[in-house]
mmCIF file of the N, C-alpha and C atoms, coordinates in Angstrom:
data_MODEL
# 
_entry.id   MODEL 
# 
loop_
_atom_site.group_PDB 
_atom_site.id 
_atom_site.type_symbol 
_atom_site.label_atom_id 
_atom_site.label_alt_id 
_atom_site.label_comp_id 
_atom_site.label_asym_id 
_atom_site.label_entity_id 
_atom_site.label_seq_id 
_atom_site.pdbx_PDB_ins_code 
_atom_site.Cartn_x 
_atom_site.Cartn_y 
_atom_site.Cartn_z 
_atom_site.occupancy 
_atom_site.B_iso_or_equiv 
_atom_site.pdbx_formal_charge 
_atom_site.auth_seq_id 
_atom_site.auth_comp_id 
_atom_site.auth_asym_id 
_atom_site.auth_atom_id 
_atom_site.pdbx_PDB_model_num 
ATOM 1   N N  . UNK A 1 1  ? 0.837   -1.394 -0.452  1.00 0.00 ? 1  UNK A N  1 
ATOM 2   C CA . UNK A 1 1  ? 0.377   0.379  -0.241  1.00 0.00 ? 1  UNK A CA 1 
ATOM 3   C C  . UNK A 1 1  ? 0.807   1.193  -0.329  1.00 0.00 ? 1  UNK A C  1 
ATOM 4   N N  . UNK A 1 2  ? 1.896   1.015  1.064   1.00 0.00 ? 2  UNK A N  1 
ATOM 5   C CA . UNK A 1 2  ? 2.733   2.277  1.034   1.00 0.00 ? 2  UNK A CA 1 
ATOM 6   C C  . UNK A 1 2  ? 3.150   2.782  -0.391  1.00 0.00 ? 2  UNK A C  1 
ATOM 7   N N  . UNK A 1 3  ? 4.052   1.882  -1.220  1.00 0.00 ? 3  UNK A N  1 
ATOM 8   C CA . UNK A 1 3  ? 4.579   1.959  -2.525  1.00 0.00 ? 3  UNK A CA 1 
ATOM 9   C C  . UNK A 1 3  ? 3.541   2.440  -3.264  1.00 0.00 ? 3  UNK A C  1 
ATOM 10  N N  . UNK A 1 4  ? 2.339   1.776  -3.209  1.00 0.00 ? 4  UNK A N  1 
ATOM 11  C CA . UNK A 1 4  ? 0.922   2.601  -4.033  1.00 0.00 ? 4  UNK A CA 1 
ATOM 12  C C  . UNK A 1 4  ? 0.974   4.079  -4.126  1.00 0.00 ? 4  UNK A C  1 
ATOM 13  N N  . UNK A 1 5  ? 0.803   4.245  -2.810  1.00 0.00 ? 5  UNK A N  1 
ATOM 14  C CA . UNK A 1 5  ? 0.885   5.843  -2.532  1.00 0.00 ? 5  UNK A CA 1 
ATOM 15  C C  . UNK A 1 5  ? 2.446   6.349  -3.185  1.00 0.00 ? 5  UNK A C  1 
ATOM 16  N N  . UNK A 1 6  ? 3.437   5.849  -3.123  1.00 0.00 ? 6  UNK A N  1 
ATOM 17  C CA . UNK A 1 6  ? 4.376   6.771  -3.391  1.00 0.00 ? 6  UNK A CA 1 
ATOM 18  C C  . UNK A 1 6  ? 4.210   7.043  -4.780  1.00 0.00 ? 6  UNK A C  1 
ATOM 19  N N  . UNK A 1 7  ? 3.833   5.451  -5.746  1.00 0.00 ? 7  UNK A N  1 
ATOM 20  C CA . UNK A 1 7  ? 3.506   6.036  -6.715  1.00 0.00 ? 7  UNK A CA 1 
ATOM 21  C C  . UNK A 1 7  ? 2.707   7.008  -7.044  1.00 0.00 ? 7  UNK A C  1 
ATOM 22  N N  . UNK A 1 8  ? 1.680   6.616  -6.802  1.00 0.00 ? 8  UNK A N  1 
ATOM 23  C CA . UNK A 1 8  ? 0.311   8.136  -6.891  1.00 0.00 ? 8  UNK A CA 1 
ATOM 24  C C  . UNK A 1 8  ? 1.102   9.377  -6.540  1.00 0.00 ? 8  UNK A C  1 
ATOM 25  N N  . UNK A 1 9  ? 2.200   9.645  -5.956  1.00 0.00 ? 9  UNK A N  1 
ATOM 26  C CA . UNK A 1 9  ? 2.313   10.939 -5.166  1.00 0.00 ? 9  UNK A CA 1 
ATOM 27  C C  . UNK A 1 9  ? 3.360   11.334 -6.395  1.00 0.00 ? 9  UNK A C  1 
ATOM 28  N N  . UNK A 1 10 ? 4.190   10.402 -6.926  1.00 0.00 ? 10 UNK A N  1 
ATOM 29  C CA . UNK A 1 10 ? 5.137   10.550 -7.911  1.00 0.00 ? 10 UNK A CA 1 
ATOM 30  C C  . UNK A 1 10 ? 4.476   11.152 -9.275  1.00 0.00 ? 10 UNK A C  1 
ATOM 31  N N  . UNK A 1 11 ? 3.184   10.308 -9.135  1.00 0.00 ? 11 UNK A N  1 
ATOM 32  C CA . UNK A 1 11 ? 2.711   10.415 -10.469 1.00 0.00 ? 11 UNK A CA 1 
ATOM 33  C C  . UNK A 1 11 ? 2.135   11.738 -10.529 1.00 0.00 ? 11 UNK A C  1 
ATOM 34  N N  . UNK A 1 12 ? 1.489   12.542 -9.748  1.00 0.00 ? 12 UNK A N  1 
ATOM 35  C CA . UNK A 1 12 ? 1.079   13.672 -9.378  1.00 0.00 ? 12 UNK A CA 1 
ATOM 36  C C  . UNK A 1 12 ? 2.008   14.421 -9.721  1.00 0.00 ? 12 UNK A C  1 
ATOM 37  N N  . UNK A 1 13 ? 3.109   14.371 -8.978  1.00 0.00 ? 13 UNK A N  1 
ATOM 38  C CA . UNK A 1 13 ? 4.235   15.432 -8.821  1.00 0.00 ? 13 UNK A CA 1 
ATOM 39  C C  . UNK A 1 13 ? 4.368   15.539 -10.404 1.00 0.00 ? 13 UNK A C  1 
ATOM 40  N N  . UNK A 1 14 ? 4.676   14.825 -11.176 1.00 0.00 ? 14 UNK A N  1 
ATOM 41  C CA . UNK A 1 14 ? 5.150   14.733 -12.961 1.00 0.00 ? 14 UNK A CA 1 
ATOM 42  C C  . UNK A 1 14 ? 3.851   15.362 -13.235 1.00 0.00 ? 14 UNK A C  1 
ATOM 43  N N  . UNK A 1 15 ? 2.564   15.083 -13.164 1.00 0.00 ? 15 UNK A N  1 
ATOM 44  C CA . UNK A 1 15 ? 1.188   15.971 -13.800 1.00 0.00 ? 15 UNK A CA 1 
ATOM 45  C C  . UNK A 1 15 ? 1.976   17.605 -13.096 1.00 0.00 ? 15 UNK A C  1 
ATOM 46  N N  . UNK A 1 16 ? 1.882   17.542 -12.063 1.00 0.00 ? 16 UNK A N  1 
ATOM 47  C CA . UNK A 1 16 ? 2.229   19.354 -11.766 1.00 0.00 ? 16 UNK A CA 1 
ATOM 48  C C  . UNK A 1 16 ? 3.198   19.483 -12.260 1.00 0.00 ? 16 UNK A C  1 
ATOM 49  N N  . UNK A 1 17 ? 4.164   18.954 -12.533 1.00 0.00 ? 17 UNK A N  1 
ATOM 50  C CA . UNK A 1 17 ? 5.510   19.613 -13.228 1.00 0.00 ? 17 UNK A CA 1 
ATOM 51  C C  . UNK A 1 17 ? 5.247   20.008 -14.154 1.00 0.00 ? 17 UNK A C  1 
ATOM 52  N N  . UNK A 1 18 ? 4.228   18.988 -14.998 1.00 0.00 ? 18 UNK A N  1 
ATOM 53  C CA . UNK A 1 18 ? 3.744   19.502 -16.560 1.00 0.00 ? 18 UNK A CA 1 
ATOM 54  C C  . UNK A 1 18 ? 3.057   20.271 -16.792 1.00 0.00 ? 18 UNK A C  1 
ATOM 55  N N  . UNK A 1 19 ? 2.158   20.417 -15.605 1.00 0.00 ? 19 UNK A N  1 
ATOM 56  C CA . UNK A 1 19 ? 1.178   21.630 -15.854 1.00 0.00 ? 19 UNK A CA 1 
ATOM 57  C C  . UNK A 1 19 ? 1.898   22.985 -15.692 1.00 0.00 ? 19 UNK A C  1 
ATOM 58  N N  . UNK A 1 20 ? 2.715   22.908 -14.653 1.00 0.00 ? 20 UNK A N  1 
ATOM 59  C CA . UNK A 1 20 ? 3.588   24.029 -14.202 1.00 0.00 ? 20 UNK A CA 1 
ATOM 60  C C  . UNK A 1 20 ? 4.210   24.417 -15.685 1.00 0.00 ? 20 UNK A C  1 
ATOM 61  N N  . UNK A 1 21 ? 4.584   23.833 -16.275 1.00 0.00 ? 21 UNK A N  1 
ATOM 62  C CA . UNK A 1 21 ? 5.633   23.791 -17.744 1.00 0.00 ? 21 UNK A CA 1 
ATOM 63  C C  . UNK A 1 21 ? 4.906   24.344 -18.584 1.00 0.00 ? 21 UNK A C  1 
ATOM 64  N N  . UNK A 1 22 ? 3.519   24.199 -18.525 1.00 0.00 ? 22 UNK A N  1 
ATOM 65  C CA . UNK A 1 22 ? 2.742   24.507 -19.695 1.00 0.00 ? 22 UNK A CA 1 
ATOM 66  C C  . UNK A 1 22 ? 2.204   25.769 -18.989 1.00 0.00 ? 22 UNK A C  1 
ATOM 67  N N  . UNK A 1 23 ? 1.990   25.828 -18.206 1.00 0.00 ? 23 UNK A N  1 
ATOM 68  C CA . UNK A 1 23 ? 1.547   27.453 -17.922 1.00 0.00 ? 23 UNK A CA 1 
ATOM 69  C C  . UNK A 1 23 ? 2.487   28.276 -17.765 1.00 0.00 ? 23 UNK A C  1 
ATOM 70  N N  . UNK A 1 24 ? 4.084   28.098 -17.406 1.00 0.00 ? 24 UNK A N  1 
ATOM 71  C CA . UNK A 1 24 ? 5.159   28.739 -17.897 1.00 0.00 ? 24 UNK A CA 1 
ATOM 72  C C  . UNK A 1 24 ? 5.107   29.422 -19.688 1.00 0.00 ? 24 UNK A C  1 
ATOM 73  N N  . UNK A 1 25 ? 4.642   28.462 -20.134 1.00 0.00 ? 25 UNK A N  1 
ATOM 74  C CA . UNK A 1 25 ? 4.970   28.719 -21.465 1.00 0.00 ? 25 UNK A CA 1 
ATOM 75  C C  . UNK A 1 25 ? 3.794   29.278 -22.220 1.00 0.00 ? 25 UNK A C  1 
ATOM 76  N N  . UNK A 1 26 ? 2.433   28.847 -21.569 1.00 0.00 ? 26 UNK A N  1 
ATOM 77  C CA . UNK A 1 26 ? 1.390   29.951 -22.216 1.00 0.00 ? 26 UNK A CA 1 
ATOM 78  C C  . UNK A 1 26 ? 1.657   31.289 -21.226 1.00 0.00 ? 26 UNK A C  1 
ATOM 79  N N  . UNK A 1 27 ? 2.300   31.466 -20.242 1.00 0.00 ? 27 UNK A N  1 
ATOM 80  C CA . UNK A 1 27 ? 2.549   33.118 -19.572 1.00 0.00 ? 27 UNK A CA 1 
ATOM 81  C C  . UNK A 1 27 ? 3.366   33.496 -20.691 1.00 0.00 ? 27 UNK A C  1 
ATOM 82  N N  . UNK A 1 28 ? 4.561   32.913 -21.190 1.00 0.00 ? 28 UNK A N  1 
ATOM 83  C CA . UNK A 1 28 ? 5.332   33.602 -22.124 1.00 0.00 ? 28 UNK A CA 1 
ATOM 84  C C  . UNK A 1 28 ? 4.514   33.921 -23.306 1.00 0.00 ? 28 UNK A C  1 
ATOM 85  N N  . UNK A 1 29 ? 3.829   33.164 -23.600 1.00 0.00 ? 29 UNK A N  1 
ATOM 86  C CA . UNK A 1 29 ? 3.139   33.449 -25.296 1.00 0.00 ? 29 UNK A CA 1 
ATOM 87  C C  . UNK A 1 29 ? 2.257   34.544 -25.109 1.00 0.00 ? 29 UNK A C  1 
ATOM 88  N N  . UNK A 1 30 ? 1.707   34.645 -23.972 1.00 0.00 ? 30 UNK A N  1 
ATOM 89  C CA . UNK A 1 30 ? 0.556   35.469 -23.624 1.00 0.00 ? 30 UNK A CA 1 
ATOM 90  C C  . UNK A 1 30 ? 1.816   37.153 -23.691 1.00 0.00 ? 30 UNK A C  1 
ATOM 91  N N  . UNK A 1 31 ? 2.660   37.056 -22.942 1.00 0.00 ? 31 UNK A N  1 
ATOM 92  C CA . UNK A 1 31 ? 3.340   38.003 -22.839 1.00 0.00 ? 31 UNK A CA 1 
ATOM 93  C C  . UNK A 1 31 ? 3.987   38.487 -24.300 1.00 0.00 ? 31 UNK A C  1 
ATOM 94  N N  . UNK A 1 32 ? 4.215   37.945 -24.990 1.00 0.00 ? 32 UNK A N  1 
ATOM 95  C CA . UNK A 1 32 ? 4.604   38.073 -26.565 1.00 0.00 ? 32 UNK A CA 1 
ATOM 96  C C  . UNK A 1 32 ? 3.749   38.478 -27.098 1.00 0.00 ? 32 UNK A C  1 
ATOM 97  N N  . UNK A 1 33 ? 2.286   38.187 -27.090 1.00 0.00 ? 33 UNK A N  1 
ATOM 98  C CA . UNK A 1 33 ? 1.307   38.230 -27.757 1.00 0.00 ? 33 UNK A CA 1 
ATOM 99  C C  . UNK A 1 33 ? 0.888   40.249 -27.423 1.00 0.00 ? 33 UNK A C  1 
ATOM 100 N N  . UNK A 1 34 ? 0.800   40.448 -26.191 1.00 0.00 ? 34 UNK A N  1 
ATOM 101 C CA . UNK A 1 34 ? 0.814   41.720 -25.693 1.00 0.00 ? 34 UNK A CA 1 
ATOM 102 C C  . UNK A 1 34 ? 1.262   42.674 -25.767 1.00 0.00 ? 34 UNK A C  1 
ATOM 103 N N  . UNK A 1 35 ? 2.479   42.147 -26.370 1.00 0.00 ? 35 UNK A N  1 
ATOM 104 C CA . UNK A 1 35 ? 4.103   43.011 -26.513 1.00 0.00 ? 35 UNK A CA 1 
ATOM 105 C C  . UNK A 1 35 ? 3.785   43.343 -28.047 1.00 0.00 ? 35 UNK A C  1 
ATOM 106 N N  . UNK A 1 36 ? 3.330   42.055 -29.058 1.00 0.00 ? 36 UNK A N  1 
ATOM 107 C CA . UNK A 1 36 ? 3.103   42.305 -30.048 1.00 0.00 ? 36 UNK A CA 1 
ATOM 108 C C  . UNK A 1 36 ? 1.618   43.669 -30.523 1.00 0.00 ? 36 UNK A C  1 
ATOM 109 N N  . UNK A 1 37 ? 1.146   43.040 -29.872 1.00 0.00 ? 37 UNK A N  1 
ATOM 110 C CA . UNK A 1 37 ? -0.032  44.065 -29.827 1.00 0.00 ? 37 UNK A CA 1 
ATOM 111 C C  . UNK A 1 37 ? 0.016   45.626 -29.476 1.00 0.00 ? 37 UNK A C  1 
ATOM 112 N N  . UNK A 1 38 ? 0.770   45.699 -28.531 1.00 0.00 ? 38 UNK A N  1 
ATOM 113 C CA . UNK A 1 38 ? 1.564   47.083 -28.109 1.00 0.00 ? 38 UNK A CA 1 
ATOM 114 C C  . UNK A 1 38 ? 1.983   47.746 -29.246 1.00 0.00 ? 38 UNK A C  1 
ATOM 115 N N  . UNK A 1 39 ? 2.975   46.966 -29.721 1.00 0.00 ? 39 UNK A N  1 
ATOM 116 C CA . UNK A 1 39 ? 3.764   47.596 -31.237 1.00 0.00 ? 39 UNK A CA 1 
ATOM 117 C C  . UNK A 1 39 ? 2.517   48.001 -32.291 1.00 0.00 ? 39 UNK A C  1 
ATOM 118 N N  . UNK A 1 40 ? 1.634   46.629 -32.344 1.00 0.00 ? 40 UNK A N  1 
ATOM 119 C CA . UNK A 1 40 ? 0.753   47.208 -33.512 1.00 0.00 ? 40 UNK A CA 1 
ATOM 120 C C  . UNK A 1 40 ? 0.154   48.580 -33.264 1.00 0.00 ? 40 UNK A C  1 
ATOM 121 N N  . UNK A 1 41 ? -0.495  48.795 -31.833 1.00 0.00 ? 41 UNK A N  1 
ATOM 122 C CA . UNK A 1 41 ? -1.059  50.089 -31.972 1.00 0.00 ? 41 UNK A CA 1 
ATOM 123 C C  . UNK A 1 41 ? -0.401  50.904 -31.384 1.00 0.00 ? 41 UNK A C  1 
ATOM 124 N N  . UNK A 1 42 ? 1.028   51.113 -31.331 1.00 0.00 ? 42 UNK A N  1 
ATOM 125 C CA . UNK A 1 42 ? 1.594   52.593 -31.207 1.00 0.00 ? 42 UNK A CA 1 
ATOM 126 C C  . UNK A 1 42 ? 1.943   52.871 -32.834 1.00 0.00 ? 42 UNK A C  1 
ATOM 127 N N  . UNK A 1 43 ? 2.549   51.532 -33.927 1.00 0.00 ? 43 UNK A N  1 
ATOM 128 C CA . UNK A 1 43 ? 2.249   51.725 -35.569 1.00 0.00 ? 43 UNK A CA 1 
ATOM 129 C C  . UNK A 1 43 ? 0.776   52.315 -35.819 1.00 0.00 ? 43 UNK A C  1 
ATOM 130 N N  . UNK A 1 44 ? -0.085  51.799 -35.317 1.00 0.00 ? 44 UNK A N  1 
ATOM 131 C CA . UNK A 1 44 ? -1.603  52.469 -35.656 1.00 0.00 ? 44 UNK A CA 1 
ATOM 132 C C  . UNK A 1 44 ? -1.591  54.080 -35.227 1.00 0.00 ? 44 UNK A C  1 
ATOM 133 N N  . UNK A 1 45 ? -1.440  54.091 -34.079 1.00 0.00 ? 45 UNK A N  1 
ATOM 134 C CA . UNK A 1 45 ? -1.376  55.275 -33.606 1.00 0.00 ? 45 UNK A CA 1 
ATOM 135 C C  . UNK A 1 45 ? -0.697  56.410 -34.189 1.00 0.00 ? 45 UNK A C  1 
ATOM 136 N N  . UNK A 1 46 ? 0.980   55.569 -34.728 1.00 0.00 ? 46 UNK A N  1 
ATOM 137 C CA . UNK A 1 46 ? 1.789   56.716 -35.191 1.00 0.00 ? 46 UNK A CA 1 
ATOM 138 C C  . UNK A 1 46 ? 1.018   57.322 -36.887 1.00 0.00 ? 46 UNK A C  1 
ATOM 139 N N  . UNK A 1 47 ? 0.595   56.134 -37.249 1.00 0.00 ? 47 UNK A N  1 
ATOM 140 C CA . UNK A 1 47 ? -0.044  56.126 -38.965 1.00 0.00 ? 47 UNK A CA 1 
ATOM 141 C C  . UNK A 1 47 ? -1.404  57.429 -38.743 1.00 0.00 ? 47 UNK A C  1 
ATOM 142 N N  . UNK A 1 48 ? -2.381  56.893 -37.846 1.00 0.00 ? 48 UNK A N  1 
ATOM 143 C CA . UNK A 1 48 ? -3.428  57.617 -37.579 1.00 0.00 ? 48 UNK A CA 1 
ATOM 144 C C  . UNK A 1 48 ? -2.785  59.228 -37.363 1.00 0.00 ? 48 UNK A C  1 
ATOM 145 N N  . UNK A 1 49 ? -2.029  59.245 -36.940 1.00 0.00 ? 49 UNK A N  1 
ATOM 146 C CA . UNK A 1 49 ? -1.412  61.297 -36.136 1.00 0.00 ? 49 UNK A CA 1 
ATOM 147 C C  . UNK A 1 49 ? -1.303  61.416 -37.725 1.00 0.00 ? 49 UNK A C  1 
ATOM 148 N N  . UNK A 1 50 ? 0.079   60.595 -38.314 1.00 0.00 ? 50 UNK A N  1 
ATOM 149 C CA . UNK A 1 50 ? 0.097   60.978 -39.841 1.00 0.00 ? 50 UNK A CA 1 
ATOM 150 C C  . UNK A 1 50 ? -0.905  61.615 -40.696 1.00 0.00 ? 50 UNK A C  1 
ATOM 151 N N  . UNK A 1 51 ? -1.763  60.265 -40.694 1.00 0.00 ? 51 UNK A N  1 
ATOM 152 C CA . UNK A 1 51 ? -2.812  60.950 -41.729 1.00 0.00 ? 51 UNK A CA 1 
ATOM 153 C C  . UNK A 1 51 ? -3.648  62.003 -41.025 1.00 0.00 ? 51 UNK A C  1 
ATOM 154 N N  . UNK A 1 52 ? -3.546  62.316 -39.809 1.00 0.00 ? 52 UNK A N  1 
ATOM 155 C CA . UNK A 1 52 ? -4.455  63.189 -39.750 1.00 0.00 ? 52 UNK A CA 1 
ATOM 156 C C  . UNK A 1 52 ? -3.824  64.895 -39.562 1.00 0.00 ? 52 UNK A C  1 
ATOM 157 N N  . UNK A 1 53 ? -2.736  64.468 -39.812 1.00 0.00 ? 53 UNK A N  1 
ATOM 158 C CA . UNK A 1 53 ? -1.537  65.619 -39.949 1.00 0.00 ? 53 UNK A CA 1 
ATOM 159 C C  . UNK A 1 53 ? -1.577  66.040 -41.569 1.00 0.00 ? 53 UNK A C  1 
ATOM 160 N N  . UNK A 1 54 ? -1.983  64.906 -42.349 1.00 0.00 ? 54 UNK A N  1 
ATOM 161 C CA . UNK A 1 54 ? -2.063  65.674 -43.754 1.00 0.00 ? 54 UNK A CA 1 
ATOM 162 C C  . UNK A 1 54 ? -3.123  65.948 -43.979 1.00 0.00 ? 54 UNK A C  1 
ATOM 163 N N  . UNK A 1 55 ? -4.099  65.564 -43.172 1.00 0.00 ? 55 UNK A N  1 
ATOM 164 C CA . UNK A 1 55 ? -5.392  65.731 -43.427 1.00 0.00 ? 55 UNK A CA 1 
ATOM 165 C C  . UNK A 1 55 ? -5.377  67.494 -43.472 1.00 0.00 ? 55 UNK A C  1 
ATOM 166 N N  . UNK A 1 56 ? -5.066  67.647 -42.234 1.00 0.00 ? 56 UNK A N  1 
ATOM 167 C CA . UNK A 1 56 ? -5.062  69.243 -41.672 1.00 0.00 ? 56 UNK A CA 1 
ATOM 168 C C  . UNK A 1 56 ? -4.418  70.076 -42.858 1.00 0.00 ? 56 UNK A C  1 
ATOM 169 N N  . UNK A 1 57 ? -3.641  69.506 -43.526 1.00 0.00 ? 57 UNK A N  1 
ATOM 170 C CA . UNK A 1 57 ? -2.457  70.172 -44.343 1.00 0.00 ? 57 UNK A CA 1 
ATOM 171 C C  . UNK A 1 57 ? -3.031  70.270 -45.581 1.00 0.00 ? 57 UNK A C  1 
ATOM 172 N N  . UNK A 1 58 ? -3.621  69.152 -46.230 1.00 0.00 ? 58 UNK A N  1 
ATOM 173 C CA . UNK A 1 58 ? -4.460  69.453 -47.135 1.00 0.00 ? 58 UNK A CA 1 
ATOM 174 C C  . UNK A 1 58 ? -5.808  70.531 -46.929 1.00 0.00 ? 58 UNK A C  1 
ATOM 175 N N  . UNK A 1 59 ? -6.577  70.509 -45.850 1.00 0.00 ? 59 UNK A N  1 
ATOM 176 C CA . UNK A 1 59 ? -7.844  71.082 -45.649 1.00 0.00 ? 59 UNK A CA 1 
ATOM 177 C C  . UNK A 1 59 ? -7.040  72.801 -45.302 1.00 0.00 ? 59 UNK A C  1 
ATOM 178 N N  . UNK A 1 60 ? -5.641  73.044 -44.890 1.00 0.00 ? 60 UNK A N  1 
ATOM 179 C CA . UNK A 1 60 ? -5.444  74.306 -45.012 1.00 0.00 ? 60 UNK A CA 1 
ATOM 180 C C  . UNK A 1 60 ? -4.779  74.787 -46.399 1.00 0.00 ? 60 UNK A C  1 
ATOM 181 N N  . UNK A 1 61 ? -4.372  73.708 -46.896 1.00 0.00 ? 61 UNK A N  1 
ATOM 182 C CA . UNK A 1 61 ? -4.053  74.465 -48.879 1.00 0.00 ? 61 UNK A CA 1 
ATOM 183 C C  . UNK A 1 61 ? -5.439  74.819 -49.695 1.00 0.00 ? 61 UNK A C  1 
ATOM 184 N N  . UNK A 1 62 ? -6.455  73.791 -49.285 1.00 0.00 ? 62 UNK A N  1 
ATOM 185 C CA . UNK A 1 62 ? -7.689  73.937 -49.841 1.00 0.00 ? 62 UNK A CA 1 
ATOM 186 C C  . UNK A 1 62 ? -8.306  75.427 -49.472 1.00 0.00 ? 62 UNK A C  1 
ATOM 187 N N  . UNK A 1 63 ? -8.349  75.707 -48.222 1.00 0.00 ? 63 UNK A N  1 
ATOM 188 C CA . UNK A 1 63 ? -9.153  77.106 -47.532 1.00 0.00 ? 63 UNK A CA 1 
ATOM 189 C C  . UNK A 1 63 ? -7.933  77.945 -48.278 1.00 0.00 ? 63 UNK A C  1 
ATOM 190 N N  . UNK A 1 64 ? -6.968  77.784 -48.504 1.00 0.00 ? 64 UNK A N  1 
ATOM 191 C CA . UNK A 1 64 ? -6.027  78.747 -49.089 1.00 0.00 ? 64 UNK A CA 1 
ATOM 192 C C  . UNK A 1 64 ? -6.103  79.349 -50.473 1.00 0.00 ? 64 UNK A C  1 
ATOM 193 N N  . UNK A 1 65 ? -6.457  77.995 -51.091 1.00 0.00 ? 65 UNK A N  1 
ATOM 194 C CA . UNK A 1 65 ? -6.771  78.514 -52.543 1.00 0.00 ? 65 UNK A CA 1 
ATOM 195 C C  . UNK A 1 65 ? -8.103  78.889 -52.472 1.00 0.00 ? 65 UNK A C  1 
ATOM 196 N N  . UNK A 1 66 ? -8.925  78.594 -51.982 1.00 0.00 ? 66 UNK A N  1 
ATOM 197 C CA . UNK A 1 66 ? -10.331 78.846 -52.024 1.00 0.00 ? 66 UNK A CA 1 
ATOM 198 C C  . UNK A 1 66 ? -10.421 80.406 -51.720 1.00 0.00 ? 66 UNK A C  1 
ATOM 199 N N  . UNK A 1 67 ? -9.994  80.859 -50.422 1.00 0.00 ? 67 UNK A N  1 
ATOM 200 C CA . UNK A 1 67 ? -9.462  82.149 -50.357 1.00 0.00 ? 67 UNK A CA 1 
ATOM 201 C C  . UNK A 1 67 ? -8.962  83.177 -50.865 1.00 0.00 ? 67 UNK A C  1 
# 
């Protein structure tokens, strides 16, 4: 009975170690995804600012041409 309990404990410890490793890998993937999303968001914001500046410049030139 004692050796059976020891085998179960070892089996559960192995399962716990495997699940901890899977959790660690999942956390790393999540961090990588969050970092990529942050970079994409920064790029989108930069592009939006550039388009906004171009739009304002174009509107300004149109007003000057019309005036």
